[in-house]
C-alpha positions in Angstrom: -224.7 -95.0 89.8 -222.9 -92.6 87.4 -221.3 -89.7 88.7 -219.7 -86.8 87.0 -216.9 -88.3 85.4 -219.5 -90.1 83.4 -221.1 -87.0 82.0 -218.5 -84.9 80.6 -218.9 -87.0 77.5 -222.4 -86.6 76.7 -223.1 -84.0 73.9 -226.1 -82.0 73.3 -229.0 -84.4 72.4 -226.4 -87.1 71.2 -225.7 -89.1 74.1 -222.6 -89.9 72.6 -219.5 -91.0 74.7 -216.8 -88.3 74.3 -213.4 -87.5 76.3 -213.8 -83.9 77.3 -209.8 -83.0 77.7 -208.9 -79.3 78.3 -208.0 -78.7 74.6 -211.2 -80.1 73.4 -213.3 -77.8 75.8 -211.6 -75.0 74.6 -212.4 -75.7 71.2 -215.6 -76.0 72.1 -215.9 -72.5 73.6 -216.1 -69.3 71.4 -212.2 -67.6 71.6 -214.2 -64.3 72.4 -216.5 -66.0 75.2 -216.2 -64.4 78.6 -217.8 -65.3 81.7 -221.0 -63.3 82.5 -220.6 -60.9 85.4 -223.1 -59.7 88.2 -222.9 -56.6 90.3 -222.6 -57.2 94.0 -225.7 -55.3 95.0 -224.4 -53.1 97.9 -221.4 -51.8 95.6 -222.1 -52.3 91.9 -218.8 -54.1 91.7 -218.7 -56.7 89.1 -218.2 -60.2 89.6 -217.9 -63.5 87.2 -220.6 -65.5 88.1 -218.6 -68.9 88.7 -216.8 -69.2 91.8 -214.6 -71.8 93.1 -214.0 -74.0 96.2 -211.3 -76.7 96.3 -212.4 -80.1 97.5 -212.4 -80.8 101.6 -211.2 -84.0 102.0 -207.4 -85.3 102.2 -205.1 -86.4 100.6 -204.7 -83.3 98.3 -203.4 -83.6 95.2 -201.5 -79.9 95.1 -200.3 -80.6 91.4 -204.1 -81.2 90.3 -205.3 -78.4 92.6 -202.9 -76.0 90.8 -203.8 -76.6 87.5 -207.7 -75.9 88.6 -206.8 -72.5 89.8 -204.7 -71.6 87.0 -207.7 -72.8 84.6 -210.3 -71.0 86.5 -207.8 -67.6 86.5 -207.0 -67.9 83.0 -210.4 -68.3 81.9 -211.8 -65.2 83.9 -212.7 -66.8 87.4 -212.1 -64.6 90.4 -214.4 -65.6 93.6 -212.1 -68.4 95.5 -214.0 -69.9 98.6 -212.7 -71.6 101.5 -215.9 -71.1 103.8 -216.6 -74.8 104.1 -213.1 -76.2 104.2 -213.3 -77.8 107.6 -211.1 -80.6 107.3 -207.4 -80.1 109.0 -205.2 -78.4 106.6 -207.7 -77.7 103.5 -207.6 -73.9 103.7 -204.0 -74.1 104.2 -203.3 -75.9 100.8 -205.9 -73.3 99.4 -203.8 -70.6 100.5 -200.4 -72.2 99.6 -201.7 -72.8 96.1 -202.9 -69.4 95.7 -199.8 -67.6 96.8 -197.5 -69.8 94.8 -199.3 -68.8 91.6 -198.9 -65.3 92.9 -202.8 -65.0 92.5 -204.0 -63.9 96.1 -204.4 -60.1 94.8 -206.2 -61.0 91.6 -208.9 -63.8 93.5 -212.0 -62.3 95.3 -211.3 -64.0 98.5 -214.0 -65.7 100.6 -213.1 -67.0 104.1 -214.6 -68.0 107.1 -215.4 -65.8 110.2 -215.0 -68.2 113.0 -212.4 -71.0 113.8 -212.7 -74.5 112.8 -213.7 -76.8 115.6 -216.6 -76.0 118.4 -218.3 -72.7 117.9 -216.5 -70.1 119.8 -219.2 -67.1 120.3 -216.7 -64.5 121.6 -215.8 -61.7 119.5 -212.0 -62.1 119.5 -212.4 -65.5 117.9 -213.7 -63.6 114.9 -210.9 -61.3 114.9 -208.4 -64.2 115.6 -209.6 -65.7 112.2 -209.5 -62.9 110.2 -205.8 -62.4 111.5 -205.0 -65.8 110.3 -206.5 -65.8 106.9 -204.7 -62.5 106.2 -201.5 -64.1 107.2 -202.0 -67.3 105.0 -203.1 -65.6 102.1 -200.5 -62.8 102.6 -203.0 -59.9 102.0 -203.7 -56.3 103.7 -207.6 -57.2 103.8 -210.0 -60.1 102.8 -213.0 -59.4 100.3 -215.6 -61.2 102.0 -215.8 -63.1 105.5 -218.7 -65.3 105.9 -220.3 -66.5 109.3 -223.2 -69.0 110.1 -225.8 -66.9 112.0 -227.0 -70.1 113.8 -223.9 -70.5 115.9 -222.0 -67.4 116.3 -223.6 -64.7 114.2 -224.8 -62.5 117.4 -221.4 -62.1 118.5 -219.0 -62.2 115.3 -221.0 -60.0 113.0 -220.4 -56.9 115.5 -216.7 -58.0 115.4 -216.7 -58.1 111.6 -218.4 -55.0 111.1 -215.6 -53.2 113.0 -212.9 -55.1 111.0 -215.0 -53.9 107.5 -214.7 -50.2 109.4 -210.9 -50.7 109.6 -210.5 -51.5 106.2 -209.4 -55.2 106.7 -212.5 -57.0 105.5 -214.3 -55.5 102.3 -217.7 -57.3 102.5 -219.4 -59.0 105.3 -222.0 -62.1 104.8 -224.1 -65.0 106.5 -224.2 -68.4 105.3 -226.2 -71.5 106.3 -225.9 -75.2 104.7 -229.5 -76.5 104.5 -233.2 -74.8 104.7 -233.7 -75.8 108.5 -231.2 -72.8 109.1 -233.3 -70.5 106.7 -235.2 -68.9 109.5 -232.1 -67.5 111.1 -230.6 -66.4 108.1 -233.7 -64.4 107.0 -233.8 -62.6 110.3 -230.0 -61.6 109.8 -230.8 -60.3 106.3 -233.6 -58.2 107.8 -232.0 -57.0 110.5 -228.0 -56.7 109.7 -226.2 -54.7 107.1 -224.6 -57.7 105.3 -223.5 -57.8 102.0 -223.8 -61.4 101.2 -225.5 -64.7 102.0 -224.6 -68.1 101.0 -227.0 -71.0 100.3 -227.7 -74.2 99.1 -229.4 -74.0 95.7 -229.6 -76.5 92.8 -232.0 -77.6 90.4 -233.2 -80.4 92.7 -233.1 -78.1 95.6 -235.2 -75.0 94.7 -236.5 -74.2 98.4 -234.4 -70.9 98.5 -236.7 -69.6 95.6 -239.7 -69.3 98.0 -238.5 -66.7 100.3 -234.6 -66.3 100.6 -233.9 -65.4 97.3 -236.8 -62.9 96.8 -235.6 -61.6 100.3 -232.3 -61.2 98.8 -233.5 -58.9 95.9 -235.7 -56.8 98.3 -232.6 -56.2 100.7 -230.0 -55.8 98.0 -227.8 -58.7 99.1 -225.4 -60.6 97.1 -225.9 -64.5 96.8 -223.4 -67.1 96.6 -225.3 -70.5 95.5 -223.6 -73.6 97.1 -224.0 -77.2 96.3 -225.0 -76.4 92.8 -224.8 -79.9 91.4 -227.2 -81.2 94.0 -226.9 -83.1 97.3 -223.9 -85.5 97.7 -220.4 -85.4 97.5 -220.3 -86.3 93.7 -223.5 -84.1 93.1 -226.8 -85.6 93.1 -228.1 -84.3 90.0 -225.3 -86.2 87.9 -226.9 -89.4 89.4 -230.3 -88.1 88.8 -229.9 -87.9 85.0 -228.0 -91.4 85.0 -227.7 -92.1 81.5 -230.3 -89.6 80.0 -228.9 -87.7 76.9 -228.8 -83.8 77.3 -232.0 -82.6 75.5 -231.5 -81.1 72.2 -233.4 -77.7 73.8 -230.5 -77.3 76.0 -228.6 -75.6 72.8 -231.3 -72.9 73.0 -229.4 -71.5 76.0 -226.0 -72.5 75.2 -225.5 -75.7 77.7 -223.3 -78.2 76.1 -222.9 -80.6 78.9 -225.1 -81.5 82.1 -222.7 -79.5 84.2 -223.6 -76.3 82.4 -227.4 -77.3 82.2 -227.2 -77.3 85.8 -225.4 -74.2 86.4 -227.2 -72.1 84.1 -230.5 -72.8 86.1 -228.8 -71.6 89.0 -227.2 -68.5 87.5 -230.3 -67.5 85.6 -232.2 -66.4 89.1 -231.7 -62.9 89.1 -230.7 -62.9 92.7 -227.7 -65.1 92.6 -224.7 -63.4 92.1 -222.1 -66.3 92.0 -222.5 -70.1 91.5 -219.8 -71.8 93.4 -218.2 -75.1 92.2 -215.9 -77.5 93.6 -213.4 -79.8 91.4 -210.1 -81.2 91.6 -209.8 -81.8 87.7 -208.8 -78.8 85.3 -211.2 -80.2 82.5 -214.2 -80.3 84.9 -213.3 -76.3 85.8 -213.3 -75.6 82.1 -216.7 -77.3 81.6 -217.9 -75.5 84.6 -216.7 -72.2 83.4 -219.0 -72.7 80.5 -222.3 -72.7 82.6 -221.1 -68.9 82.6 -220.7 -68.1 79.4 -223.4 -67.5 76.5 -227.0 -67.3 76.9 -229.1 -68.1 79.9 -232.6 -69.8 80.3 -235.6 -67.5 80.4 -238.4 -68.0 83.0 -240.3 -70.5 81.0 -237.2 -72.2 80.4 -236.3 -72.6 83.7 -239.8 -74.1 84.4 -239.2 -76.6 81.7 -235.8 -77.4 83.3 -237.4 -78.1 86.7 -240.3 -80.3 85.3 -237.6 -82.3 83.3 -235.7 -83.2 86.3 -238.6 -83.5 88.6 -239.9 -86.3 86.2 -237.0 -88.3 86.2 -236.5 -91.1 89.1 -235.0 -90.1 92.0 -232.1 -92.4 92.6 -231.7 -94.9 95.7 -229.9 -92.5 98.3 -226.4 -93.7 98.6 -224.7 -93.7 102.1 -221.4 -91.6 101.9 -221.0 -92.4 105.6 -220.7 -96.0 104.9 -217.9 -95.4 102.3 -214.5 -97.1 103.3 -212.3 -94.6 105.3 -208.5 -93.7 105.0 -205.9 -96.0 106.1 -204.1 -94.6 109.0 -201.2 -95.4 111.1 -201.8 -97.6 114.5 -200.0 -94.8 116.4 -202.5 -92.1 115.0 -205.3 -94.3 116.0 -203.8 -95.1 119.6 -203.7 -91.3 120.5 -207.6 -91.4 120.3 -207.9 -94.2 122.7 -209.6 -92.5 125.5 -212.9 -92.0 127.5 -215.4 -89.0 127.1 -218.8 -88.1 128.5 -221.7 -86.2 126.6 -223.7 -83.2 128.3 -226.2 -86.1 128.9 -223.7 -88.0 131.0 -223.5 -90.8 128.3 -219.7 -92.4 128.4 -218.1 -92.6 124.9 -215.2 -94.7 124.7 -212.8 -95.0 121.9 -210.4 -97.6 121.3 -208.3 -99.2 118.3 -209.2 -102.5 116.9 -206.4 -103.3 114.2 -206.6 -100.7 111.5 -209.7 -98.9 112.7 -211.2 -96.5 115.5 -214.0 -98.1 117.4 -216.7 -96.0 119.4 -219.1 -97.2 122.0 -221.5 -94.6 123.1 -223.5 -95.2 126.0 -225.5 -98.8 125.7 -225.3 -98.8 121.9 -223.1 -101.6 120.4 -219.3 -101.1 119.3 -219.3 -99.4 116.1 -215.9 -99.3 113.7 -215.6 -95.6 112.3 -214.2 -94.6 109.0 -211.5 -92.1 108.9 -211.9 -88.8 107.0 -208.8 -87.3 107.9 -206.3 -87.7 110.6 -208.7 -86.0 113.1 -212.0 -86.6 111.8 -213.9 -89.7 112.0 -217.4 -91.1 110.7 -219.9 -93.4 112.2 -221.5 -95.1 109.2 -224.6 -94.1 110.2 -223.8 -90.6 109.7 -222.3 -88.6 112.8 -218.8 -87.4 113.0 -216.4 -87.3 115.8 -213.7 -84.5 115.5 -210.6 -84.4 117.6 -208.4 -81.3 118.5 -204.9 -81.7 118.6 -202.0 -79.3 120.2 -198.9 -78.6 118.4 -197.2 -81.8 119.9 -200.2 -83.9 118.5 -201.9 -84.4 121.7 -205.5 -84.8 122.0 -207.0 -81.7 123.7 -210.6 -81.9 122.7 -213.5 -84.0 121.0 -216.6 -82.9 119.2 -219.7 -84.9 118.1 -221.1 -83.5 115.2 -224.5 -84.6 113.7 -227.6 -83.2 111.6 -230.8 -82.6 113.4 -234.0 -80.3 112.9 -232.0 -77.3 113.2 -229.3 -78.2 111.1 -225.7 -79.4 112.1 -225.2 -79.7 115.6 -221.9 -79.9 117.5 -221.8 -81.2 120.8 -218.6 -80.7 123.1 -217.1 -84.0 124.6 -215.6 -83.6 128.1 -212.4 -85.8 128.9 -212.7 -88.3 131.8 
């Protein structure tokens, strides 16, 4: 399977291999080209249509990410998102890079409205998270704060509205991560005076077009599109097109790469305000920015784009959960050796086996876990176990996170 790195060399209709360096990408763009801007429906404030979030998995290459943010800012990007940065230290890295470059006042900062970890429904948790983000980014106010309506929307939204009234937040919004949560999102869109929603939306994931995007237009709510390159850590659409050359007719709407092809589909929907991308390479950032420059496909062309992708074979799903984990010191693994119980009463036991953390849940066999960070471990079958630590590094809590019919569920474990 090929990923995005293999596609930056495919030129329109040629299928030839070419290294897209930042200098070459700048040469391909017209000097006078600027990012398309869209109005935030509730105020009319204009935003460039390409937004950015840094990766969520450590270790973080701060020098590379700094180049990404400089490239983003120098070419007109503004919306910087940290909503889905749940890995320990991820938001801190974003804040550090942004403040070191002195860009925090120039970015449109989007942050989460609830703490990382198990849902904390009390309104004070929302206030504490706002204060924490203000301090990290060294700003007097946050541009946009998002909450998940499935977990904490009922208690956090009232507090965020108070914070907005006090001038510490400019906009508030609700975000979900899959279509199973669309009913709860739609209810908030109808009942609450929110400014934005955040949803998953891509050329191979068009469910939002049925109800959510039309409702956003009707209710005059801005839309941030997540996961615009499709499902999977590297973008399922890149695997979908494999070695397929970019069609010659992509030039009709100024798409010079597959990334721009995918982004222009998302941006061309009239409800979408910003398409968020994630990258750790400046060359990829320039390529993505090109998706927000020039002509966009019209409705007949959008249908042609969808039909083109739908006609391609669906790749055999990859299992990112089985990917090798990080190598952690024995001392780090040993601190998690403990017993816990699930709400059902089943016992969950963690132990170190050489260089791996192993879990045994109930009567299931032992399963080696893959470390995704120093506190987050993944079962090869999909679920995550995440530990909370105090300032001294002592384990204070553990959570089981797994997908289900209602989206991602987080179950708090009790220490035995």
